All heavy atoms as a GROMACS GRO file, in nm:
protein
  628
    1MET      N    1   0.085  -0.118   0.000
    1MET     CA    2   0.000   0.000   0.000
    1MET      C    3   0.089   0.124   0.000
    1MET      O    4   0.168   0.144   0.093
    1MET     CB    5  -0.089   0.000   0.123
    1MET     CG    6  -0.208  -0.094   0.112
    1MET     SD    7  -0.308  -0.098   0.261
    1MET     CE    8  -0.230  -0.233   0.346
    2ALA      N    9   0.077   0.200  -0.101
    2ALA     CA   10   0.157   0.321  -0.115
    2ALA      C   11   0.130   0.420  -0.004
    2ALA      O   12   0.215   0.502   0.031
    2ALA     CB   13   0.131   0.384  -0.252
    3CYS      N   14   0.012   0.412   0.054
    3CYS     CA   15  -0.023   0.508   0.159
    3CYS      C   16   0.068   0.494   0.280
    3CYS      O   17   0.098   0.592   0.348
    3CYS     CB   18  -0.168   0.493   0.200
    3CYS     SG   19  -0.208   0.333   0.276
    4VAL      N   20   0.116   0.374   0.307
    4VAL     CA   21   0.205   0.353   0.422
    4VAL      C   22   0.336   0.426   0.398
    4VAL      O   23   0.386   0.497   0.485
    4VAL     CB   24   0.228   0.202   0.448
    4VAL    CG1   25   0.330   0.182   0.558
    4VAL    CG2   26   0.097   0.133   0.483
    5GLU      N   27   0.390   0.411   0.279
    5GLU     CA   28   0.515   0.481   0.246
    5GLU      C   29   0.495   0.632   0.251
    5GLU      O   30   0.582   0.705   0.297
    5GLU     CB   31   0.567   0.437   0.109
    5GLU     CG   32   0.620   0.296   0.107
    5GLU     CD   33   0.734   0.272   0.205
    5GLU    OE1   34   0.824   0.358   0.218
    5GLU    OE2   35   0.732   0.167   0.270
    6ALA      N   36   0.381   0.680   0.204
    6ALA     CA   37   0.352   0.823   0.207
    6ALA      C   38   0.345   0.874   0.350
    6ALA      O   39   0.395   0.983   0.381
    6ALA     CB   40   0.221   0.852   0.134
    7GLU      N   41   0.285   0.797   0.439
    7GLU     CA   42   0.277   0.836   0.580
    7GLU      C   43   0.417   0.839   0.644
    7GLU      O   44   0.448   0.928   0.722
    7GLU     CB   45   0.186   0.743   0.659
    7GLU     CG   46   0.039   0.761   0.629
    7GLU     CD   47  -0.012   0.901   0.661
    7GLU    OE1   48   0.020   0.956   0.768
    7GLU    OE2   49  -0.083   0.957   0.577
    8ILE      N   50   0.499   0.742   0.609
    8ILE     CA   51   0.636   0.739   0.662
    8ILE      C   52   0.710   0.866   0.622
    8ILE      O   53   0.775   0.930   0.706
    8ILE     CB   54   0.712   0.613   0.613
    8ILE    CG1   55   0.655   0.489   0.683
    8ILE    CG2   56   0.862   0.626   0.638
    8ILE    CD1   57   0.709   0.357   0.630
    9ILE      N   58   0.700   0.903   0.497
    9ILE     CA   59   0.766   1.025   0.449
    9ILE      C   60   0.716   1.147   0.523
    9ILE      O   61   0.794   1.231   0.568
    9ILE     CB   62   0.748   1.039   0.297
    9ILE    CG1   63   0.825   0.929   0.224
    9ILE    CG2   64   0.790   1.177   0.248
    9ILE    CD1   65   0.791   0.914   0.078
   10GLN      N   66   0.585   1.157   0.539
   10GLN     CA   67   0.525   1.272   0.605
   10GLN      C   68   0.572   1.282   0.750
   10GLN      O   69   0.607   1.390   0.797
   10GLN     CB   70   0.373   1.264   0.599
   10GLN     CG   71   0.305   1.381   0.666
   10GLN     CD   72   0.154   1.369   0.664
   10GLN    OE1   73   0.098   1.274   0.609
   10GLN    NE2   74   0.087   1.463   0.724
   11VAL      N   75   0.573   1.171   0.822
   11VAL     CA   76   0.613   1.174   0.962
   11VAL      C   77   0.761   1.206   0.975
   11VAL      O   78   0.802   1.281   1.063
   11VAL     CB   79   0.578   1.040   1.032
   11VAL    CG1   80   0.631   1.037   1.174
   11VAL    CG2   81   0.428   1.018   1.032
   12ARG      N   82   0.843   1.151   0.886
   12ARG     CA   83   0.987   1.182   0.889
   12ARG      C   84   1.010   1.331   0.868
   12ARG      O   85   1.091   1.392   0.937
   12ARG     CB   86   1.061   1.105   0.780
   12ARG     CG   87   1.093   0.966   0.816
   12ARG     CD   88   1.179   0.902   0.708
   12ARG     NE   89   1.196   0.761   0.733
   12ARG     CZ   90   1.207   0.669   0.639
   12ARG    NH1   91   1.202   0.704   0.511
   12ARG    NH2   92   1.223   0.542   0.671
   13GLU      N   93   0.939   1.388   0.772
   13GLU     CA   94   0.956   1.530   0.742
   13GLU      C   95   0.910   1.619   0.856
   13GLU      O   96   0.969   1.724   0.882
   13GLU     CB   97   0.882   1.567   0.613
   13GLU     CG   98   0.949   1.511   0.490
   13GLU     CD   99   0.872   1.535   0.362
   13GLU    OE1  100   0.758   1.587   0.367
   13GLU    OE2  101   0.925   1.501   0.255
   14SER      N  102   0.806   1.578   0.925
   14SER     CA  103   0.753   1.660   1.034
   14SER      C  104   0.836   1.644   1.162
   14SER      O  105   0.826   1.725   1.253
   14SER     CB  106   0.607   1.625   1.063
   14SER     OG  107   0.599   1.496   1.122
   15ARG      N  108   0.914   1.536   1.168
   15ARG     CA  109   1.000   1.507   1.284
   15ARG      C  110   0.919   1.497   1.413
   15ARG      O  111   0.963   1.539   1.520
   15ARG     CB  112   1.111   1.610   1.299
   15ARG     CG  113   1.205   1.612   1.182
   15ARG     CD  114   1.310   1.718   1.200
   15ARG     NE  115   1.392   1.730   1.084
   15ARG     CZ  116   1.517   1.684   1.076
   15ARG    NH1  117   1.571   1.622   1.178
   15ARG    NH2  118   1.586   1.699   0.965
   16THR      N  119   0.800   1.444   1.401
   16THR     CA  120   0.714   1.424   1.518
   16THR      C  121   0.668   1.279   1.523
   16THR      O  122   0.687   1.205   1.427
   16THR     CB  123   0.589   1.514   1.512
   16THR    OG1  124   0.514   1.481   1.394
   16THR    CG2  125   0.626   1.661   1.509
   17ARG      N  126   0.613   1.241   1.634
   17ARG     CA  127   0.553   1.108   1.652
   17ARG      C  128   0.649   0.994   1.618
   17ARG      O  129   0.624   0.912   1.531
   17ARG     CB  130   0.424   1.096   1.574
   17ARG     CG  131   0.322   1.201   1.615
   17ARG     CD  132   0.190   1.173   1.551
   17ARG     NE  133   0.100   1.283   1.563
   17ARG     CZ  134   0.012   1.298   1.661
   17ARG    NH1  135   0.004   1.211   1.756
   17ARG    NH2  136  -0.067   1.402   1.664
   18LYS      N  137   0.758   0.991   1.692
   18LYS     CA  138   0.860   0.889   1.669
   18LYS      C  139   0.804   0.747   1.682
   18LYS      O  140   0.837   0.660   1.602
   18LYS     CB  141   0.974   0.909   1.769
   18LYS     CG  142   1.087   0.813   1.750
   18LYS     CD  143   1.199   0.839   1.848
   18LYS     CE  144   1.308   0.735   1.831
   18LYS     NZ  145   1.414   0.752   1.928
   19ALA      N  146   0.717   0.724   1.779
   19ALA     CA  147   0.660   0.590   1.798
   19ALA      C  148   0.575   0.550   1.678
   19ALA      O  149   0.579   0.434   1.635
   19ALA     CB  150   0.577   0.585   1.926
   20PHE      N  151   0.500   0.644   1.623
   20PHE     CA  152   0.418   0.615   1.505
   20PHE      C  153   0.506   0.582   1.386
   20PHE      O  154   0.479   0.487   1.312
   20PHE     CB  155   0.327   0.734   1.474
   20PHE     CG  156   0.232   0.710   1.359
   20PHE    CD1  157   0.134   0.614   1.367
   20PHE    CD2  158   0.244   0.784   1.243
   20PHE    CE1  159   0.046   0.591   1.260
   20PHE    CE2  160   0.157   0.762   1.136
   20PHE     CZ  161   0.059   0.666   1.146
   21LEU      N  162   0.616   0.655   1.372
   21LEU     CA  163   0.709   0.629   1.265
   21LEU      C  164   0.768   0.488   1.279
   21LEU      O  165   0.775   0.413   1.181
   21LEU     CB  166   0.822   0.733   1.264
   21LEU     CG  167   0.931   0.712   1.160
   21LEU    CD1  168   0.874   0.716   1.019
   21LEU    CD2  169   1.040   0.817   1.178
   22GLU      N  170   0.806   0.450   1.398
   22GLU     CA  171   0.861   0.316   1.420
   22GLU      C  172   0.757   0.209   1.388
   22GLU      O  173   0.790   0.105   1.330
   22GLU     CB  174   0.910   0.302   1.564
   22GLU     CG  175   1.034   0.384   1.591
   22GLU     CD  176   1.077   0.382   1.736
   22GLU    OE1  177   1.017   0.309   1.818
   22GLU    OE2  178   1.170   0.457   1.768
   23TYR      N  179   0.633   0.234   1.426
   23TYR     CA  180   0.524   0.140   1.396
   23TYR      C  181   0.511   0.119   1.245
   23TYR      O  182   0.502   0.006   1.196
   23TYR     CB  183   0.394   0.195   1.456
   23TYR     CG  184   0.268   0.121   1.419
   23TYR    CD1  185   0.246  -0.008   1.464
   23TYR    CD2  186   0.170   0.183   1.342
   23TYR    CE1  187   0.129  -0.076   1.432
   23TYR    CE2  188   0.053   0.116   1.310
   23TYR     CZ  189   0.032  -0.013   1.355
   23TYR     OH  190  -0.084  -0.079   1.324
   24LEU      N  191   0.514   0.228   1.170
   24LEU     CA  192   0.502   0.217   1.024
   24LEU      C  193   0.625   0.153   0.962
   24LEU      O  194   0.613   0.071   0.870
   24LEU     CB  195   0.480   0.356   0.962
   24LEU     CG  196   0.349   0.426   0.995
   24LEU    CD1  197   0.346   0.563   0.931
   24LEU    CD2  198   0.229   0.343   0.951
   25GLU      N  199   0.742   0.187   1.012
   25GLU     CA  200   0.865   0.131   0.956
   25GLU      C  201   0.877  -0.019   0.983
   25GLU      O  202   0.946  -0.089   0.910
   25GLU     CB  203   0.987   0.205   1.010
   25GLU     CG  204   1.000   0.344   0.951
   25GLU     CD  205   1.119   0.421   1.005
   25GLU    OE1  206   1.159   0.398   1.122
   25GLU    OE2  207   1.171   0.506   0.931
   26ASP      N  208   0.812  -0.067   1.087
   26ASP     CA  209   0.814  -0.210   1.118
   26ASP      C  210   0.718  -0.291   1.030
   26ASP      O  211   0.724  -0.414   1.029
   26ASP     CB  212   0.779  -0.235   1.265
   26ASP     CG  213   0.893  -0.198   1.358
   26ASP    OD1  214   1.007  -0.182   1.311
   26ASP    OD2  215   0.868  -0.186   1.480
   27ALA      N  216   0.632  -0.223   0.957
   27ALA     CA  217   0.536  -0.292   0.870
   27ALA      C  218   0.612  -0.363   0.756
   27ALA      O  219   0.716  -0.315   0.711
   27ALA     CB  220   0.437  -0.192   0.811
   28PRO      N  221   0.559  -0.476   0.711
   28PRO     CA  222   0.621  -0.544   0.596
   28PRO      C  223   0.629  -0.451   0.476
   28PRO      O  224   0.538  -0.372   0.451
   28PRO     CB  225   0.526  -0.660   0.568
   28PRO     CG  226   0.453  -0.683   0.696
   28PRO     CD  227   0.441  -0.547   0.760
   29LYS      N  228   0.739  -0.456   0.406
   29LYS     CA  229   0.760  -0.370   0.290
   29LYS      C  230   0.713  -0.439   0.162
   29LYS      O  231   0.729  -0.560   0.147
   29LYS     CB  232   0.908  -0.334   0.276
   29LYS     CG  233   0.970  -0.273   0.400
   29LYS     CD  234   0.906  -0.141   0.435
   29LYS     CE  235   0.972  -0.077   0.555
   29LYS     NZ  236   0.898  -0.085   0.677
   30ILE      N  237   0.656  -0.360   0.074
   30ILE     CA  238   0.613  -0.410  -0.057
   30ILE      C  239   0.678  -0.324  -0.164
   30ILE      O  240   0.659  -0.202  -0.166
   30ILE     CB  241   0.459  -0.405  -0.071
   30ILE    CG1  242   0.393  -0.494   0.033
   30ILE    CG2  243   0.418  -0.446  -0.212
   30ILE    CD1  244   0.241  -0.491   0.029
   31LYS      N  245   0.755  -0.388  -0.251
   31LYS     CA  246   0.818  -0.317  -0.362
   31LYS      C  247   0.714  -0.292  -0.470
   31LYS      O  248   0.612  -0.360  -0.477
   31LYS     CB  249   0.932  -0.401  -0.418
   31LYS     CG  250   1.043  -0.426  -0.318
   31LYS     CD  251   1.146  -0.518  -0.377
   31LYS     CE  252   1.249  -0.554  -0.271
   31LYS     NZ  253   1.341  -0.657  -0.316
   32VAL      N  254   0.743  -0.195  -0.556
   32VAL     CA  255   0.650  -0.158  -0.663
   32VAL      C  256   0.609  -0.280  -0.746
   32VAL      O  257   0.492  -0.299  -0.776
   32VAL     CB  258   0.711  -0.050  -0.754
   32VAL    CG1  259   0.624  -0.022  -0.874
   32VAL    CG2  260   0.735   0.077  -0.675
   33GLU      N  261   0.704  -0.366  -0.776
   33GLU     CA  262   0.673  -0.483  -0.859
   33GLU      C  263   0.595  -0.590  -0.782
   33GLU      O  264   0.551  -0.688  -0.839
   33GLU     CB  265   0.801  -0.543  -0.919
   33GLU     CG  266   0.903  -0.590  -0.819
   33GLU     CD  267   1.003  -0.485  -0.774
   33GLU    OE1  268   0.986  -0.365  -0.803
   33GLU    OE2  269   1.100  -0.524  -0.706
   34GLU      N  270   0.576  -0.571  -0.651
   34GLU     CA  271   0.504  -0.669  -0.569
   34GLU      C  272   0.362  -0.626  -0.532
   34GLU      O  273   0.295  -0.695  -0.457
   34GLU     CB  274   0.582  -0.695  -0.440
   34GLU     CG  275   0.718  -0.753  -0.461
   34GLU     CD  276   0.800  -0.762  -0.335
   34GLU    OE1  277   0.786  -0.676  -0.246
   34GLU    OE2  278   0.880  -0.856  -0.325
   35VAL      N  279   0.315  -0.514  -0.585
   35VAL     CA  280   0.183  -0.464  -0.545
   35VAL      C  281   0.069  -0.560  -0.577
   35VAL      O  282  -0.037  -0.551  -0.515
   35VAL     CB  283   0.152  -0.324  -0.604
   35VAL    CG1  284   0.247  -0.220  -0.549
   35VAL    CG2  285   0.154  -0.326  -0.755
   36ASN      N  286   0.090  -0.651  -0.668
   36ASN     CA  287  -0.014  -0.749  -0.701
   36ASN      C  288   0.014  -0.886  -0.639
   36ASN      O  289  -0.054  -0.984  -0.670
   36ASN     CB  290  -0.031  -0.761  -0.853
   36ASN     CG  291  -0.087  -0.635  -0.912
   36ASN    OD1  292  -0.177  -0.574  -0.857
   36ASN    ND2  293  -0.032  -0.594  -1.026
   37ASP      N  294   0.113  -0.892  -0.553
   37ASP     CA  295   0.150  -1.017  -0.486
   37ASP      C  296   0.058  -1.036  -0.365
   37ASP      O  297   0.068  -0.964  -0.265
   37ASP     CB  298   0.296  -1.009  -0.442
   37ASP     CG  299   0.345  -1.136  -0.376
   37ASP    OD1  300   0.267  -1.203  -0.305
   37ASP    OD2  301   0.464  -1.169  -0.395
   38SER      N  302  -0.032  -1.132  -0.374
   38SER     CA  303  -0.133  -1.149  -0.268
   38SER      C  304  -0.071  -1.187  -0.134
   38SER      O  305  -0.123  -1.150  -0.029
   38SER     CB  306  -0.236  -1.254  -0.310
   38SER     OG  307  -0.174  -1.379  -0.330
   39VAL      N  308   0.042  -1.257  -0.136
   39VAL     CA  309   0.108  -1.294  -0.010
   39VAL      C  310   0.166  -1.171   0.058
   39VAL      O  311   0.144  -1.148   0.178
   39VAL     CB  312   0.217  -1.402  -0.034
   39VAL    CG1  313   0.296  -1.427   0.094
   39VAL    CG2  314   0.155  -1.530  -0.086
   40LYS      N  315   0.239  -1.090  -0.017
   40LYS     CA  316   0.300  -0.968   0.039
   40LYS      C  317   0.192  -0.872   0.089
   40LYS      O  318   0.203  -0.817   0.198
   40LYS     CB  319   0.388  -0.898  -0.065
   40LYS     CG  320   0.509  -0.974  -0.104
   40LYS     CD  321   0.614  -0.959   0.002
   40LYS     CE  322   0.745  -1.016  -0.048
   40LYS     NZ  323   0.851  -0.999   0.048
   41CYS      N  324   0.089  -0.852   0.009
   41CYS     CA  325  -0.019  -0.761   0.049
   41CYS      C  326  -0.092  -0.816   0.172
   41CYS      O  327  -0.128  -0.741   0.262
   41CYS     CB  328  -0.117  -0.741  -0.066
   41CYS     SG  329  -0.047  -0.644  -0.202
   42GLY      N  330  -0.110  -0.946   0.176
   42GLY     CA  331  -0.175  -1.010   0.290
   42GLY      C  332  -0.095  -0.991   0.418
   42GLY      O  333  -0.152  -0.966   0.525
   43GLU      N  334   0.038  -1.001   0.409
   43GLU     CA  335   0.123  -0.980   0.526
   43GLU      C  336   0.108  -0.838   0.579
   43GLU      O  337   0.103  -0.815   0.700
   43GLU     CB  338   0.269  -1.007   0.491
   43GLU     CG  339   0.299  -1.153   0.466
   43GLU     CD  340   0.438  -1.177   0.411
   43GLU    OE1  341   0.512  -1.079   0.381
   43GLU    OE2  342   0.474  -1.295   0.395
   44LEU      N  343   0.101  -0.742   0.488
   44LEU     CA  344   0.085  -0.602   0.529
   44LEU      C  345  -0.052  -0.580   0.593
   44LEU      O  346  -0.063  -0.514   0.696
   44LEU     CB  347   0.105  -0.509   0.409
   44LEU     CG  348   0.103  -0.360   0.438
   44LEU    CD1  349   0.207  -0.322   0.544
   44LEU    CD2  350   0.126  -0.281   0.310
   45ARG      N  351  -0.155  -0.636   0.534
   45ARG     CA  352  -0.289  -0.623   0.592
   45ARG      C  353  -0.293  -0.683   0.733
   45ARG      O  354  -0.350  -0.624   0.825
   45ARG     CB  355  -0.392  -0.691   0.504
   45ARG     CG  356  -0.417  -0.620   0.373
   45ARG     CD  357  -0.520  -0.692   0.289
   45ARG     NE  358  -0.526  -0.635   0.156
   45ARG     CZ  359  -0.491  -0.699   0.045
   45ARG    NH1  360  -0.451  -0.825   0.051
   45ARG    NH2  361  -0.498  -0.639  -0.070
   46GLU      N  362  -0.233  -0.800   0.750
   46GLU     CA  363  -0.232  -0.865   0.881
   46GLU      C  364  -0.154  -0.782   0.983
   46GLU      O  365  -0.190  -0.778   1.100
   46GLU     CB  366  -0.174  -1.006   0.870
   46GLU     CG  367  -0.268  -1.102   0.802
   46GLU     CD  368  -0.212  -1.241   0.789
   46GLU    OE1  369  -0.090  -1.257   0.768
   46GLU    OE2  370  -0.292  -1.336   0.799
   47TYR      N  371  -0.050  -0.715   0.941
   47TYR     CA  372   0.027  -0.628   1.031
   47TYR      C  373  -0.066  -0.522   1.092
   47TYR      O  374  -0.051  -0.487   1.209
   47TYR     CB  375   0.143  -0.562   0.956
   47TYR     CG  376   0.225  -0.470   1.044
   47TYR    CD1  377   0.320  -0.522   1.130
   47TYR    CD2  378   0.205  -0.332   1.042
   47TYR    CE1  379   0.395  -0.438   1.211
   47TYR    CE2  380   0.279  -0.248   1.122
   47TYR     CZ  381   0.374  -0.302   1.207
   47TYR     OH  382   0.447  -0.218   1.288
   48PHE      N  383  -0.158  -0.473   1.013
   48PHE     CA  384  -0.252  -0.371   1.061
   48PHE      C  385  -0.381  -0.433   1.117
   48PHE      O  386  -0.484  -0.368   1.127
   48PHE     CB  387  -0.284  -0.271   0.949
   48PHE     CG  388  -0.165  -0.187   0.911
   48PHE    CD1  389  -0.108  -0.198   0.786
   48PHE    CD2  390  -0.108  -0.100   1.001
   48PHE    CE1  391   0.003  -0.122   0.750
   48PHE    CE2  392   0.003  -0.023   0.968
   48PHE     CZ  393   0.058  -0.034   0.842
   49ASP      N  394  -0.373  -0.560   1.155
   49ASP     CA  395  -0.483  -0.633   1.220
   49ASP      C  396  -0.605  -0.656   1.132
   49ASP      O  397  -0.719  -0.658   1.181
   49ASP     CB  398  -0.525  -0.567   1.352
   49ASP     CG  399  -0.420  -0.584   1.459
   49ASP    OD1  400  -0.353  -0.689   1.460
   49ASP    OD2  401  -0.404  -0.493   1.542
   50TYR      N  402  -0.582  -0.673   1.004
   50TYR     CA  403  -0.690  -0.708   0.912
   50TYR      C  404  -0.666  -0.849   0.860
   50TYR      O  405  -0.553  -0.898   0.861
   50TYR     CB  406  -0.694  -0.610   0.792
   50TYR     CG  407  -0.759  -0.480   0.826
   50TYR    CD1  408  -0.687  -0.376   0.884
   50TYR    CD2  409  -0.894  -0.460   0.803
   50TYR    CE1  410  -0.747  -0.257   0.917
   50TYR    CE2  411  -0.955  -0.340   0.835
   50TYR     CZ  412  -0.881  -0.239   0.892
   50TYR     OH  413  -0.941  -0.122   0.925
   51ASP      N  414  -0.771  -0.910   0.810
   51ASP     CA  415  -0.758  -1.040   0.746
   51ASP      C  416  -0.671  -1.025   0.622
   51ASP      O  417  -0.680  -0.924   0.552
   51ASP     CB  418  -0.897  -1.092   0.708
   51ASP     CG  419  -0.891  -1.231   0.651
   51ASP    OD1  420  -0.876  -1.326   0.732
   51ASP    OD2  421  -0.898  -1.244   0.528
   52LYS      N  422  -0.590  -1.125   0.594
   52LYS     CA  423  -0.499  -1.116   0.479
   52LYS      C  424  -0.572  -1.098   0.347
   52LYS      O  425  -0.517  -1.046   0.251
   52LYS     CB  426  -0.407  -1.237   0.473
   52LYS     CG  427  -0.478  -1.367   0.445
   52LYS     CD  428  -0.383  -1.484   0.443
   52LYS     CE  429  -0.463  -1.612   0.420
   52LYS     NZ  430  -0.376  -1.728   0.421
   53ASP      N  431  -0.699  -1.138   0.341
   53ASP     CA  432  -0.777  -1.127   0.218
   53ASP      C  433  -0.873  -1.008   0.220
   53ASP      O  434  -0.960  -0.997   0.132
   53ASP     CB  435  -0.857  -1.256   0.195
   53ASP     CG  436  -0.765  -1.375   0.176
   53ASP    OD1  437  -0.663  -1.361   0.106
   53ASP    OD2  438  -0.794  -1.482   0.232
   54TYR      N  439  -0.858  -0.919   0.316
   54TYR     CA  440  -0.946  -0.802   0.326
   54TYR      C  441  -0.936  -0.722   0.196
   54TYR      O  442  -0.827  -0.697   0.144
   54TYR     CB  443  -0.903  -0.715   0.445
   54TYR     CG  444  -1.000  -0.606   0.477
   54TYR    CD1  445  -1.120  -0.635   0.542
   54TYR    CD2  446  -0.972  -0.475   0.445
   54TYR    CE1  447  -1.209  -0.533   0.573
   54TYR    CE2  448  -1.061  -0.374   0.476
   54TYR     CZ  449  -1.179  -0.403   0.540
   54TYR     OH  450  -1.267  -0.303   0.570
   55VAL      N  451  -1.049  -0.680   0.141
   55VAL     CA  452  -1.051  -0.622   0.006
   55VAL      C  453  -1.043  -0.469   0.001
   55VAL      O  454  -1.020  -0.413  -0.105
   55VAL     CB  455  -1.176  -0.668  -0.073
   55VAL    CG1  456  -1.172  -0.818  -0.096
   55VAL    CG2  457  -1.304  -0.626  -0.002
   56ASP      N  458  -1.062  -0.401   0.113
   56ASP     CA  459  -1.070  -0.255   0.110
   56ASP      C  460  -0.941  -0.191   0.164
   56ASP      O  461  -0.935  -0.144   0.277
   56ASP     CB  462  -1.191  -0.209   0.191
   56ASP     CG  463  -1.224  -0.063   0.170
   56ASP    OD1  464  -1.147   0.008   0.100
   56ASP    OD2  465  -1.326  -0.017   0.225
   57ASP      N  466  -0.838  -0.188   0.080
   57ASP     CA  467  -0.712  -0.127   0.122
   57ASP      C  468  -0.727   0.022   0.152
   57ASP      O  469  -0.654   0.076   0.234
   57ASP     CB  470  -0.604  -0.149   0.016
   57ASP     CG  471  -0.555  -0.293   0.012
   57ASP    OD1  472  -0.577  -0.367   0.110
   57ASP    OD2  473  -0.494  -0.332  -0.089
   58ASP      N  474  -0.820   0.088   0.084
   58ASP     CA  475  -0.843   0.230   0.112
   58ASP      C  476  -0.885   0.252   0.257
   58ASP      O  477  -0.845   0.349   0.321
   58ASP     CB  478  -0.948   0.289   0.018
   58ASP     CG  479  -0.898   0.300  -0.125
   58ASP    OD1  480  -0.775   0.305  -0.146
   58ASP    OD2  481  -0.983   0.304  -0.217
   59ARG      N  482  -0.964   0.162   0.310
   59ARG     CA  483  -1.007   0.173   0.450
   59ARG      C  484  -0.887   0.156   0.544
   59ARG      O  485  -0.873   0.227   0.642
   59ARG     CB  486  -1.114   0.070   0.482
   59ARG     CG  487  -1.156   0.078   0.627
   59ARG     CD  488  -1.268  -0.015   0.661
   59ARG     NE  489  -1.299  -0.005   0.803
   59ARG     CZ  490  -1.390  -0.074   0.863
   59ARG    NH1  491  -1.462  -0.160   0.795
   59ARG    NH2  492  -1.412  -0.061   0.990
   60ILE      N  493  -0.802   0.060   0.511
   60ILE     CA  494  -0.682   0.039   0.593
   60ILE      C  495  -0.597   0.166   0.592
   60ILE      O  496  -0.551   0.211   0.696
   60ILE     CB  497  -0.601  -0.083   0.543
   60ILE    CG1  498  -0.685  -0.210   0.556
   60ILE    CG2  499  -0.470  -0.095   0.620
   60ILE    CD1  500  -0.623  -0.334   0.492
   61CYS      N  501  -0.578   0.223   0.474
   61CYS     CA  502  -0.500   0.346   0.463
   61CYS      C  503  -0.560   0.459   0.546
   61CYS      O  504  -0.489   0.531   0.615
   61CYS     CB  505  -0.491   0.390   0.317
   61CYS     SG  506  -0.387   0.281   0.217
   62LYS      N  507  -0.692   0.472   0.541
   62LYS     CA  508  -0.759   0.576   0.619
   62LYS      C  509  -0.738   0.553   0.768
   62LYS      O  510  -0.708   0.647   0.843
   62LYS     CB  511  -0.907   0.581   0.586
   62LYS     CG  512  -0.982   0.689   0.663
   62LYS     CD  513  -1.130   0.684   0.635
   62LYS     CE  514  -1.209   0.788   0.711
   62LYS     NZ  515  -1.168   0.819   0.844
   63GLU      N  516  -0.749   0.431   0.812
   63GLU     CA  517  -0.733   0.402   0.954
   63GLU      C  518  -0.589   0.421   1.000
   63GLU      O  519  -0.566   0.466   1.112
   63GLU     CB  520  -0.785   0.263   0.986
   63GLU     CG  521  -0.936   0.258   0.975
   63GLU     CD  522  -0.998   0.129   1.026
   63GLU    OE1  523  -0.926   0.045   1.082
   63GLU    OE2  524  -1.120   0.114   1.009
   64VAL      N  525  -0.494   0.390   0.914
   64VAL     CA  526  -0.354   0.415   0.949
   64VAL      C  527  -0.332   0.565   0.966
   64VAL      O  528  -0.270   0.611   1.062
   64VAL     CB  529  -0.258   0.357   0.841
   64VAL    CG1  530  -0.116   0.409   0.859
   64VAL    CG2  531  -0.261   0.206   0.845
   65LYS      N  532  -0.385   0.643   0.874
   65LYS     CA  533  -0.373   0.790   0.883
   65LYS      C  534  -0.444   0.841   1.009
   65LYS      O  535  -0.392   0.930   1.078
   65LYS     CB  536  -0.430   0.855   0.758
   65LYS     CG  537  -0.403   1.002   0.750
   65LYS     CD  538  -0.446   1.054   0.614
   65LYS     CE  539  -0.400   1.195   0.593
   65LYS     NZ  540  -0.260   1.205   0.554
   66ASP      N  541  -0.560   0.786   1.040
   66ASP     CA  542  -0.634   0.828   1.159
   66ASP      C  543  -0.558   0.798   1.288
   66ASP      O  544  -0.570   0.872   1.386
   66ASP     CB  545  -0.772   0.761   1.164
   66ASP     CG  546  -0.868   0.818   1.061
   66ASP    OD1  547  -0.838   0.923   1.000
   66ASP    OD2  548  -0.974   0.755   1.038
   67LEU      N  549  -0.480   0.691   1.289
   67LEU     CA  550  -0.399   0.660   1.407
   67LEU      C  551  -0.304   0.774   1.439
   67LEU      O  552  -0.287   0.812   1.554
   67LEU     CB  553  -0.316   0.534   1.384
   67LEU     CG  554  -0.381   0.401   1.409
   67LEU    CD1  555  -0.285   0.289   1.367
   67LEU    CD2  556  -0.421   0.384   1.553
   68GLN      N  557  -0.245   0.830   1.336
   68GLN     CA  558  -0.151   0.940   1.354
   68GLN      C  559  -0.223   1.063   1.410
   68GLN      O  560  -0.174   1.128   1.501
   68GLN     CB  561  -0.084   0.974   1.222
   68GLN     CG  562   0.008   1.092   1.233
   68GLN     CD  563   0.074   1.125   1.103
   68GLN    OE1  564   0.195   1.125   1.097
   68GLN    NE2  565  -0.001   1.155   1.000
   69VAL      N  566  -0.338   1.091   1.358
   69VAL     CA  567  -0.413   1.210   1.398
   69VAL      C  568  -0.469   1.195   1.539
   69VAL      O  569  -0.479   1.291   1.614
   69VAL     CB  570  -0.527   1.238   1.297
   69VAL    CG1  571  -0.614   1.352   1.343
   69VAL    CG2  572  -0.468   1.268   1.162
   70SER      N  573  -0.502   1.072   1.577
   70SER     CA  574  -0.566   1.052   1.706
   70SER      C  575  -0.473   1.075   1.824
   70SER      O  576  -0.518   1.090   1.936
   70SER     CB  577  -0.623   0.909   1.715
   70SER     OG  578  -0.517   0.816   1.728
   71GLY      N  579  -0.343   1.077   1.799
   71GLY     CA  580  -0.250   1.097   1.908
   71GLY      C  581  -0.239   0.974   1.997
   71GLY      O  582  -0.202   0.985   2.113
   72THR      N  583  -0.273   0.859   1.945
   72THR     CA  584  -0.268   0.734   2.021
   72THR      C  585  -0.126   0.705   2.069
   72THR      O  586  -0.106   0.648   2.174
   72THR     CB  587  -0.319   0.618   1.934
   72THR    OG1  588  -0.451   0.647   1.892
   72THR    CG2  589  -0.318   0.487   2.012
   73TYR      N  590  -0.026   0.747   1.993
   73TYR     CA  591   0.112   0.720   2.027
   73TYR      C  592   0.166   0.831   2.114
   73TYR      O  593   0.146   0.948   2.089
   73TYR     CB  594   0.196   0.705   1.900
   73TYR     CG  595   0.157   0.583   1.823
   73TYR    CD1  596   0.055   0.586   1.730
   73TYR    CD2  597   0.218   0.463   1.848
   73TYR    CE1  598   0.017   0.473   1.662
   73TYR    CE2  599   0.182   0.348   1.780
   73TYR     CZ  600   0.082   0.355   1.688
   73TYR     OH  601   0.044   0.242   1.622
   74VAL      N  602   0.237   0.794   2.217
   74VAL     CA  603   0.289   0.889   2.314
   74VAL      C  604   0.440   0.903   2.294
   74VAL      O  605   0.512   0.804   2.284
   74VAL     CB  606   0.262   0.841   2.459
   74VAL    CG1  607   0.321   0.938   2.559
   74VAL    CG2  608   0.113   0.824   2.479
   75GLU      N  609   0.487   1.025   2.288
   75GLU     CA  610   0.631   1.053   2.277
   75GLU      C  611   0.694   1.044   2.414
   75GLU      O  612   0.634   1.077   2.516
   75GLU     CB  613   0.652   1.194   2.222
   75GLU     CG  614   0.600   1.216   2.083
   75GLU     CD  615   0.691   1.162   1.975
   75GLU    OE1  616   0.810   1.143   2.003
   75GLU    OE2  617   0.642   1.141   1.863
   76PHE      N  618   0.816   0.994   2.421
   76PHE     CA  619   0.891   0.988   2.547
   76PHE      C  620   1.004   1.084   2.545
   76PHE      O  621   1.062   1.116   2.449
   76PHE     CB  622   0.944   0.845   2.570
   76PHE     CG  623   0.836   0.748   2.598
   76PHE    CD1  624   0.786   0.667   2.498
   76PHE    CD2  625   0.781   0.737   2.725
   76PHE    CE1  626   0.684   0.575   2.524
   76PHE    CE2  627   0.680   0.648   2.751
   76PHE     CZ  628   0.633   0.566   2.651
   0.00000   0.00000   0.00000
C-alpha cells in the first residue's frame, strides 16, 4: 500500500511522533513490482490487524492515517 510509504515520508519530514514512525517502519515492505503479490499484500494487511484477504485497502489506509491524527502514540 503506497499510503504507508507516504505516511512514513510525512512523519519523517515533520519530525514528530517517533513511535508512530517506528510502527510504520516495522510494517512489511512491498516493492512496486510486488503490489499485485497477494502474499505480500496479505502480510501487510495482517500487520494492521486485518484479514490477509481483506478487500478494502483504502479503508486500511484511512485508519492508518487516523492513528496518527488521534495521538494514540505517546512521545517519550
